[in-house]
DRENRO-336897 format. One record per residue: x, y, z of N, C-alpha, C, O, CB in turn. Coordinates in pm, whole numbers, plus 50000, padded with zeros to 5 digits. Glycine has a CB too. Example, Ala and Ser with C-alpha at 12.3 -4.5 7.8 and 13.67 -1.06 7.14 Angstrom:
513194943150780512304955050780513204967050780514244966850846511314955350905
512854977550708513674989450714512905000350787513415011450804514084994050572
This chain:
486515074247524487975077247612487515091947635486915099047553489765075147518
487965095747773488375107047803489605114147863490355106447924487665108947852
489935125247861491225129947902491095128448047489965128648097491595144747855
492205126848124492365127548280493635129748324494585123148280491945115848347
493775139448420495185140148491495585129048589494725124948667495275153048572
496295126148590497055116848716496755121848846496145115748934498715116748712
497315135948856496985142348958495655143349027495505144949148497315152148931
494455141748915493445139248974492475126749069491485126549142493105142148896
493315118949023493025105449086494005094849138493955082549126492355099048998
495245105449220495795099949303495845109249433495595121249434496945095849249
496245100249557496465107949672497695118349667497695128249741496635098449781
498795115549572499755123849628499475136249543500185146049563501275118049623
498615136849457498115147049370498965152849275498945164549237497635156849440
499745143649239500805147049096500585139248966499915128948965502425143349129
501095143548870501185133948738500315140448642499135143648661500675117748760
501055142148533500235147348419499005138348336498385128748380501275151048318
498925142948243497455136048161498275120948113499425117748082496705148347979
496825113648129497035099748052496775104447889496295115247854495765086148111
497095096747827496555098147640494595095547646493575101247607497565078847507
494935085747705493465077047707493145071447861493935065947938493575062047592
491845074347879491565070848006490045063547981489185067047900491645084548109
490005052448077488825043348097488795041848201489755040248277488695031948044
487275042248235486845041748439485865029248399484785031148342485635060948548
486345016248434485755006248442485065003548546485785004048646486384998648421
483825000548572482834995048678482474981148707481884977148807481704999948655
482894974248608482694961248629483474951848581484304955148496481684958548595
483394938648623484784929148593484774927148423485834926048363484684911048684
483744926848367483574925848211483824937348136483884936648013482264922148171
483994948148198484154964448162485874964048201486564970048119482944977948285
486364959948276487544962548340488574948248199489504951048123487334958248567
488084938248212488494928048095488424933947946489404932047873487464915048099
487364940847899487084945847805488474959447761489024962847656485554949647837
488544962847872488984980247870490564974647821491194978847724488864992148070
490984964247913492304958147897492644954547800493554960247741492554949447956
491934942347745492024937647612491894946747460492454943547355491034928147619
491034958047479491264967547395492624975447356493164979247252490484974847432
492854976047480494314983447504495414975147443496254979147362494704985347669
495304963447490496484951647458496524950747276497484953147202495884932947542
494984946147237494964945747095495614956247021496384953646928493714945347054
495244972047070495884982046986497534984047051497864995647074494874997246991
498304975747074499554978147116499874989547220501034993547231500234980147004
498854994947297499035006347396499694999847506499544988347546497695013747444
500685012247562501015009647687499735012547800498925021747787502275018147711
499735002747912498695005647974499325002148159500164995048215497334995747898
498305012048192498585015048355497195013848413496125018948381499275031548395
497565004648514495985000148614495975013048738496995015448802496154979248723
495025018748754495195022848872493555024848961492515029048909496105036348848
493715020949091492735016449191492675030449262492515040549193493225002449290
492805031449399492575038749443493365052649419492835063649423492455033749533
494795049949394495705061449331496795063149478497785070449480494605078849281
496305053949602497095060749703498655052449679499435053449773496325058749875
499065045349568500415037249583501415040949458502285033349414500085019949581
501195051349421501445054449282501635071049248500825079949271500195048349200
503175072449178503915084249132503905081149002504475071248958505315087049188
503175090248923502925091448774504075104948718503945115448780501035095548747
504945104548626505755116248592504855128048528503795128248466506895111848491
505745137148570504905152748511504135152748376503035157148344506075165648481
505145146048306505135149048162503615136248117503165133948005507115144848079
503045128748283501635123048207502105108648144503285105748128501005134748065
501025100348112501355086148065500665083747933499455084747914500885075048171
501805079747823501145078047718500915064247677501645055547629501705084647629
499635064847712498735049447718497855052947737497335063947714498875038247810
497345040147801495655041347840495665038947984496525030848016494545029247760
495065042848068494975041548197493725035048196492795038248121495125053848276
493695026848271492235018948317491895019448496492395012348583492434999748267
490895030348512490785031448654489715021848700488575024348663490455045848697
489905011448774489635000448851488245007648916488455016848995490964995548959
487065004648892485745013448972484645007049005483545012249023485115024348894
485064989149019484004978849039483844981349197484574987349276484464961948990
482674974749214482084975949343481054963549419479954959749376481324988549327
481664959449524480504953149554481014938349646482044932349615479644950549403
480374935149725480764922949842479464914849808478284917249786480904928450037
480454901749818478984888149793479594875649910480644869149910478914878049561
478624876049989478754864150085478504848749987477454845249934477424866250221
479974840749984479684829449903478974821549945478584813349862480564823249867
478514820150076477724813350136478494797050145477694787650137476334815250060
479554794350156480104782650155481054785250244482104790750210480504777550034
480774781350379481454785850513482754773450543482864761150546480084786250656
483404782950559485164777650544485744775650735486104784650810486464795750436
485654761150765485964761950938485174771051015485634778351103487444766750975
484074770550982483034774051044483374792251066483294798651171482884763651184
483704796450944483894814450946482994818650822481864814050805485794821150914
483524826550749483074833650626483924836850522485024842150536482544844650655
483234832450384483824829050248483274846650159482074848850145482884810150170
483884852650131483624865850104484524870649977485744869849968483904874150233
483644875549883484104876949743484014893449743482904896949784483074868049619
484774903249712484814914549717485464919049582486424913449531485384918049835
484734931049526485064934849364486224944649373486144955049438483664942949273
487324940749304488634949349295488334964649297488844970249394489444945949156
487944969149251487554984049276486674991649415486485003649436486704986549156
486354982849474485624985149621486854990649731487984985949745484884968349685
486235001849801487585007149877487455000249996486614996350077487755023549907
488605000449973489344991250123488594990150245487834981050279490714998450187
489015003450321488205009750440487075005350408486874994050452488165025050463
486205009950345484515005150334484374991450371483594986950455483835006150176
485234984850297485254967950328485354963950472484634956550538486554960350257
486484971050505486654965950663485734972750753485544965450851488154968650724
485304979850759484084986950824482914973450795482594966950895483625004850731
482574971150721481674962750682482094946650703481414936350705481414966550543
483144948350714483814931950831483354933550961482944923351016485784930050864
483344944351025483424944451109481934944151165481694938251271484254952251126
480974950451097479954949151133479464936451136478864931751232479374956151082
479704930551032479234916050982479854904051088479574892051088479884913050810
480954912751195481744901051258482734892851223482984882351282481114893551283
483494898251104484004891350983485514894751079485794906751089483604899050792
486564883351155487354889551194489114885151117489474874051078487044887951341
489844897151116491154895551044491424908351014492654908751018491184886550919
491114916750992491494927850883491324943650975491634953750912490204926750723
490924945051097490434956351176491564960051193491514972251212489614955051297
492684956251198493944964651220494464973351086495114983651098495144954251266
494114968250971493994972350855493144985950816493034990950704493574961850800
492614989950926491655001450884492225013150857493345016150900490705004650979
491475021150778492015034450774493365034250621493835044650575492785037450959
493635023550583494265022950470493865028150340492935021950289494455012350457
494325037650277493695043150134493595032150040494095020950046494605054950060
492615039549922492615028949830491685015449787490525017449823493575025249859
491875001749717491134994849688491464980749713492624976849722490884997949584
490274971849726490274960749772491584954349664492594948449704488684954349771
491294956849551491904950849459493234949549460493764939249419491604955249364
494064961449515495674965949539496444959349649497674959149660495794981249576
495434953249741495734947649849496894936749835498034937449879494544942749900
496264926049756497384917549731498314918349644499194909749639497064907949712
498304925449587499504930149504500754935749624501884931049637498924944249386
500264944449684501584946149767501344938649921501804942050030501964964349785
500554928749892500464923850045500604934850145501504935450229501594913250080
499474944950125499054956050217499344948850361499074937350393497344961250193
500064960750450500054954950603500304966650697501134975450672501294942950630
499594966550803499764976850927499864970051049499464958651070498574986750945
500404977151123500024972751293500284958951296499514953351374498324975151351
500944952651250501084939251250500284926351225500244915051273501414938451337
499514935051105498724925751020498984927350864499394937350805497224927951050
498694917450825498724917050641497504909750612496824902050680500194907750557
497354915550453496124908450383496304892550361495394884250356495884915350234
497624890250350497704873150318497064869050412496114862250373499114864850314
497134870150549496334861850641494934861050615494234852250665496464866350771
494534869050546492604862050558492424862450369491294859150335490844879350677
493014864550296492864863750154493004844050140493724836650207494334875050063
492104840950040492144827149995492274826149828492794816749768490774819850049
491714837749768491714831749627491934848849611491574858049684490134820949546
492704848649481492184859549376492084857149245492454846249200492934870249373
491564866649166490824861649049491354873348970491184884949008489094859449061
492064869848846492594880948773492094878448613491214870448580494304881648793
492754886048534492844885848381493944884048362494574893048417492454896448305
494824874748295496034873648246495804878748102494994873048029496614859448261
496384887548069496764892747976497814889147876498134895847778496914900948017
498314877447915499514870447815498824858747745499244855347634500964863947906
497734851947806496874843147780495764846947747495104838747684496764836047858
495104861047778493884865647730492764856547779491894853247698493914866547580
492694851247929492034843348041491744844648136492554851848193492344836348071
490974841748197490764847248367491784835748427492184825748368488764845848451
492104840248569492814830348598492894833348761493174844348808494174829648510
492624823248826492384820248983493604817849051494054806549034491484807749010
494334826449134495244822349236494774820249360494094828049427496204830549250
495394803049403495364799549550496014809349649496644819249612496034786549567
495824805749783496924815249864498204810749864499114818349895496644816950009
498464795349822499754791349827500274796249688501494797549684499904775849855
499514799649560500244805549424500904817049421501744820549337499404807849321
500334825749557500474839549518501944842149575502484852949554499244849749582
502384834849626504044837449700504014850649775504764859649736505464839049573
503284852349869502974865649911504334866950006504724856350055501354867549991
505064878450036506164882050096506174895950160505354903350106507144880750007
506854901650261506944916250307507004925950174508024928150108508364918450404
505414932250143504924939350077505184932949900505704939749811505484952950128
504904925049889505824916449799504624903949747504024898249837507374909349903
504314899949598503654888449546503704887949414504044896349331502374887449582
503154872049403503774870549252503024881049155503484883549043503514853949188
501924886449201501194896949105502154911349122501934919649033499334899849161
502794913949187503584926149195504954923949123505574933049069503794930449346
505414909549129506544904749042506364904048918507344904748845506974893249070
505184902648869504444905348739504034914648657503654915948541503674902248743
504294923048785504074940048700505114948148658506094946148730503394950948788
505264954548592506324969048520505774978948514504864981148434506854969348375
506414990548634505775003848580504285003248587503655008548495506185006848428
503704998048675502384999248681501594988748565500374989648551502115014748660
502144981848510501394975348436501634960548438502574955148381501484980548319
500654954148512500454940548548500274930648443499564933048345499404939748627
500734922148456500394909148338498574902748393497644900648316502044891648364
498564900848545497674898648630496794911648629497104922648675498284894748758
495624908048567494894924748636493754918748750492894910048739493744937348477
494104926448852492824920248966491744922748974491394933849015492874921749083
490704911448932488834914748924488424911249033487204910849021487804906648814
488724908249135488324901549266489024894349344489944887049306487484894549253
488554896049496489364888849559488884882049709488494888749805490484897249565
489004867649706488504864549819489104861949940490304858949946487924856749799
488104863150078488584863850207488064853150282486894849950262488294875950268
488674847550356488144834750473488264844650572489164853050563489174818250507
487214844550696487324849850821486824841950902485814835850865486824861150838
487304839751020486634836551147485534843951196485424855351151487494837051244
484684840051277483814847851358483834852951470484234846151565483044843851370
483344867751492483274871551640483404883651668483804890851577484144865851716
483114889851802483284905451827484804907151860485044919051880482284911551960
486044898151874487104904951957488204900451803487944891451723487504896552160
489224908351801489944910351706491024895351716491154886351799490604925951723
491784899151555492554888751577493884894251684494064905251734492984882951428
494674881851692495354885851795496324901251784496754903651671496154873551821
496564908051858497464920151840498664920451863499064919851979497164929351901
499584921551746500694916451694501844931551741503074931251742500374911851507
501214940251766502314957051718502134964151836501024967451876501684969751563
503334967251903503544969452061502864982952064502164985152162505264969652124
502974992451972502275006251980500825003752012500405006652124502395014851838
499634995751877498704996151929498474985052068497564987852147497934995551824
499064976552086498584970152222498714977452314498204972152412499174958952266
499194988552340499714998052458498505006452442497835009152542501335006652440
498185010452333497115020252304495685009252385494905011752477497005024352093
495844998352307494834987552385494544985852513493504983252572495124976152368
495624987652546495894983452676495634965152726495304958752826494934993752759
496054962652580496544946952613498154944752610498994953752606495874935952492
498474927752614499604924252602499754921652431498744921852361499824912552701
500874919652381501004915252247500574900452239501074891552308502434917252198
499754898952162499314885452115497614884452176496774877152122500484872152188
497364892452284496004893752317494724898452237495044905452140496074900752408
493494896652251492884903552170491814914152205491484917352319492484895552099
491444917752119490094932352162489144935452119489084929952009490284944752154
488464939952132487214944152052487394945951959488234954851951486554953352075
486924940651818487434943351691487194960351652488034967451595486654932651585
485454966151712485394978951672486704986051755487404994651701483854985151704
486924981751881487444992351938488744993751912489385003451954487244992552061
489524979851808490644982851729490814991351621491844997651596490994973651689
489664991451550489205000151423489625013151493490665018751460487404999251370
488815017951591488605028751611489955035751663490095047951651487505028751689
491005027251725492265031151789493205034751670493795045351648492875019351885
493195022751598493695024151489493745037051374494705042751321493215014951452
492475038551362491995051751304492635065251357493265073651294490505052551330
492315064851483493295073851577494675076251571495275086651599493275069851692
495215062751521496565063051536497105068851415498085076251411497095050051567
496275064151294496705069751163496745081851140497695086451077496075066051073
495685089951185495255101651171495925112151251495755124051225494025101251192
496675108051349497775116851440499185115851355500245120851394498015109451618
499035109451247500365103251167499935110451025500605111050922500495082851157
499155113651041498445121450889498515104750742498995102150632500155141550817
497855100250825497975083550731496405082850698496005073250633498605065750848
495455093250743493855089950658493845099750606494405109650653492375087650730
493195099850490492815110550372492025123950459491065119950525491545102050237
492195134050467491955146450470491845157050376492945161950350492575149150530
490915161950318491215173850216492025188650286492595198050231489575178550151
491815186050401491965198750457493445197750557493865205450644490455202550544
493935186550511495315185650581496285178750485496105167350442495245177250724
497305186350456498245185650364499205174050383499815171350280498895197650361
499445167350475500295158850571499775146150475500595137750438499865159150767
498325145150435497715135150380497825136550246497175127350195496485133850419
498305143250165498475144850038500085136450012501215141150006498345161850004
499565121650001500885112049985500565099849960499355098149947501765111050102
501255090149947501695075049897501505070250019501365058050014503255071549830
501415075650158501655069150246503185065050288503995073450250500905060450222
503595057250338504795053050393505725053950193505325047250098504505033350504
506665061850190507525064050065508075049050094507605039550031508775078850060
509055047250190509885036750181509535021950277509325021950398511195043150217
509545012350206509864996750304510484999650369511375008050355510474983850262
510114991650493511134988050582512374980450528512084970550461510534980350681
513524982550540514514972450462514844956850558515214955350674516174982050436
514544948050463514944935450505516584931550477517054933450364513974925650432
517234927150564518584927450546519334914650581518724908650670519074938150620
520304909150548520814900150584521714900250726521904912250745521364897150479
522284893650822522434893050919523864901050922524054908551018522214880450960
524854899950825525844906050801525634922750773526544930550802526384898550700
524734926050730524134939050727524254949650847524524961550834522804936550707
523994942150974523514946751072524824956851162524534965751242522874934051141
526164952951126527354957351188527574968751170528474974351232528374951651161
526664976351061526744990451018525975000251091526155012251070526354991550886
524844994751203523994999851250524695001651404525604994651448522714992051224
524035012951472523945013151610523365004451679522454997351637523495022151645
523845004351797522914993551900521784990251883521274979351855522694996852021
521185004951912520375007151949519115010951803518065017351798520865016052051
519605006151740518595007251610517844991651594518314980251593519605011651448
516404997251582515284987951614515584976751499516004977351384513654995651604
515184965851588515614950651462514394944151478514114942151597517144936951506
513444939751384512604929251400512624918251339513384917851241511654932151387
511814905251372511734891551294511284895151133510864905851089510494880351374
511434886151084510984886150943510384874750958510944864851004511994887050825
508684875450905508434862350903507484859550774507124867350686507824858251038
507134842550797506544841850631504944850750638504584859250720506214820750570
504264845550530502974851350470502024849250572501084857250573502484844850334
502044840250658500904834350738501494842850917500914841551025500944811950723
502694850450889502854861251021503354851251142503474856151255501134870151072
503604839551125504014829551261505114824351236505674822751345503084817451300
506084818951112507024813151132508254823251079508304827450964506844800051076
509084825851168510174832351163511314828451042511724816851042510634830851292
511854838650933512724836450861514184837750883514754848650877512394841550783
514884824650911516224827750969516904835550892516634836850772517024817050996
518054842850962519184848950854518594864250798519244871850725519384836750703
517154866950852516774881450765516504887750902516504881151006515214881750632
516314898650896516154910351017515514922050923516054924850816517884916051105
514234929150972513684940850933513874949151027513884946951148512434940350900
514074961550958514694974551000514094982051003513194979150925515544979350950
513794997251072512265002151081513185015851015514185021651058511155002851271
512285018150883512695028250772512815041550850513845048150859511535029350641
511195045750924511515055650990512795058551080513565067951061510595056551048
512905049651174514345055151248515445056451170516255065751183514865046351356
515565045351068516635051050985516675069650924517505078750930516535040550856
515795068650889515775080950795515585094250937515835105850902514115079350653
515215092451063515445102551136516785105251156517385116051156514845101351242
517275090651177518715094551267519795096451143521005098351159519325079751394
519165095551027520435098950917520235114450911520895119850823520285090850740
519435122950989519465134151001518055140150919517975152350928520815138150960
517435136550876515775140550816514885143350917514335132650945514985128350733
514475151750983513605152851066511945156650985511835160550869514255163651165
510995154551067509555157351045509625171750942510165181750990508685159851211
509255172150847509135183250799509935187450706509805198350650509115190350876
510925178450680512055180850594511775187250492510805183550426512655170750554
512495198050453511945200250311511275214550329511185220950225510795187850259
510945218750411509675228850442510515244050513509925254850519508355219550583
511825242150557512625250650577513975252350596514585241750584512285253850637
514725262750625516595263350646516695257450484515955257950386517585249150811
518125251150516518385247950383517875237050287518095238050166519485246550386
517175226350340516545217550321515655222950212515625216650106516035212550434
514825235850226513715239550141514235242649998513455247049914512965251750203
515705240049964515925244249828515605231949757515185231949642517385249849796
515775222049823515145210749722513965208849650513935204149536515065200949775
513215211549699511605213249609510975225349631509775226449606510385202149652
511865238249692511235250449729509875250149831509075259449846510885256549596
509855242249871508865240150017507585233849931506685228449995508365258150126
507505234549812506265225849774506195213649805505115207649803506025225149649
507325208049840506905190549900507995188650025509075194550023507275174749752
507645180850122508365177050226508345162250274507785153650206507995185050322
508825160050364508835148350486507055154850573506725166650577510855150950630
506475146450614505515149950652505565153750793506195146150865504725141850620
504945165750856504805174150966504905160851086505805160151170503235184650958
504155154151078504005142451153504545132751168504425126851275503295138551142
505195128351082506415117751095507295115850979506955123150886505905103851124
508335108350954509105105750881508835096950765509665094950676509895102750946
507985093050768508015081350644507325086550523507845084050415507205066650685
505995094950527505205103250419506345113550373507175119550441503715111550486
506075113750202506335127250138505475130750093504715124550020507165129050054
505405143050131503895149350124504205162849992505265168349960503295157350320
502845164349943502555174849821501825186749922500755185349982501305167349673
502675198249924502445210650018501295216349943500605223250018503795221850037
500925215849837500135222949751499855225249590498825227549527500385231849788
500915224049562501845226749410503145216949425504265221749408502505245849389
503025207849446504275200749415504075192449328503065185449332504865194449514
505115191049214505615180849079505605167749156505605166949278507385184349000
505585156749065506015143849083507445148549086507915145849196505565132648971
508185153449020509625155349053510225160849198511145156049264510075164448954
509255174849233509685177749403509485166449457510615161849476508815188649495
508475157049504508495147149578509665136449560510105131649664507315142349565
510125132949459511525123749414512505132249437513575127949479511685118249254
512345143549418513935151649495514055150549640515135149849697514045169649475
512645150449713512835147149885513085134449876514115132249940511515149549997
512565122249817512845112049825514115105849793514475094749832512105108549781
514915115549701516295110849654517125117849767518065110749804516745115549488
517025128349822517585132649963517975121950080519015118050133516525141450025
516685119350090516625110550205516955097450191517655093250283515475110450257
516585086950079517655078050018518995080150007519575069850040517405075949906
519755089049976521155092549958521515092250102522425085050142521475106749879
520995098050161521205100750338521535092750429522505092650506520165104250405
520295083150408520145070550486521725061550428522625058750506518375061650438
521755058950307522635051450269524335055950300525215048450342522255049950133
524465071250263525555070950362525935073350490527075075050535526135075450332
524445073550567524735071850721525085058750741526145057050802523555075150815
524465048850705524185033250734524685022250656524915010350679522865030650730
524775030750548524845015450404523865009450399524144998850343525875001750414
522505009750433521395005750358520835013250274520955025350289520545002250422
520165008650176519705009450046518235010350099517755000650157520154996649939
517465022150080516125022050095515285021449955515545029049862515795033950175
514065009649949513345008649832512255015249845511555014049946513084996449793
511995022649753510475032249764509355018149764509655006949722510125046149584
507975022649825507085015849823506015018549725505355008749692506775015549932
505775027749683505095031149551505535033049450506545039549426504525039349548
504615026249356504885023149179504905035449181504185043949234503765014949058
506245036049086507105051549046506655047448846506955036748793509745051449112
506015057648782505705052948638506235066748566506085078148611503895048548606
506895062848441507435073648376508765081448419509425088448342506455082048376
509015079548529510185084148592510815073548661510705061648631509925094948680
511715079748788512435068648837513025076948971513025089248967513635061648719
513555069649097514065072549190515685073949149516515077149235513635063449289
């Protein structure tokens, strides 16, 4: 085991040292490392790409297992005339998206540019631009730490929801009951994307919502959109040193809408298929709420707001959803910005904003 600071393996670049650190490059190495920590009664933190986690400045008093497995396997069992693909948990997500498009596997092109690993995507039911991984995942293979055995989840067993799954529901402070080993996907085949379901993307592609476009063009357009918002990792751009969108879009009951202005964006809430609307629930725009509660792009960098983290952390200068490390920020600095935003939205609209990243060793 070697010493590793969490700031060196996370995209927000904050977090103290792990007491123990293990880099696991195969499924068996993942199982062995996790099992060893459990036998020794160690606290356990699982880290993949480090793009959705904030660890306390004091570090982690336990074992960090860094998932670094790699590989894409065509299972050779076509499902509905498509492709059936298994990907190792530590494989970089965006590299997999690019590979899928090259092989004419349809369904994840709108998820281009998302940092992190394949194994993390089912935990959060990662989504963007109208697509979610739940629409293409068929199975998730895990290590069940309670039973010391492998466990495979079928799609119906994963209980996917908005940024949620049974995997997330059984994770506490970054320590999961079910450690993802690999993920199976089922794709249709072709060069045209899945139907475009996000208005901004449709406009950029010059198609109607619900229409398809060339998959590579969709990828290129999504990457351009994400880069314009500082959501594609770039070592030269401090706006990309973040956990991505810090707050989830709130999902509220109908009676909670009374406190909102008429022009506040509202969206239907759908199930894991992305098709069936859940009655009585409405999704709000976290970005709109933040901005209209008085928090502009770059909040924390200048004026009275600078005192919150002395300019070391701020909202992105490109949009209001990301909380960024401007170069010397601590975890506490990022959380100070987050707390100010959360309190401000609550005061303005009565809506409780929930953080999207896993916060370990401290709290918001």
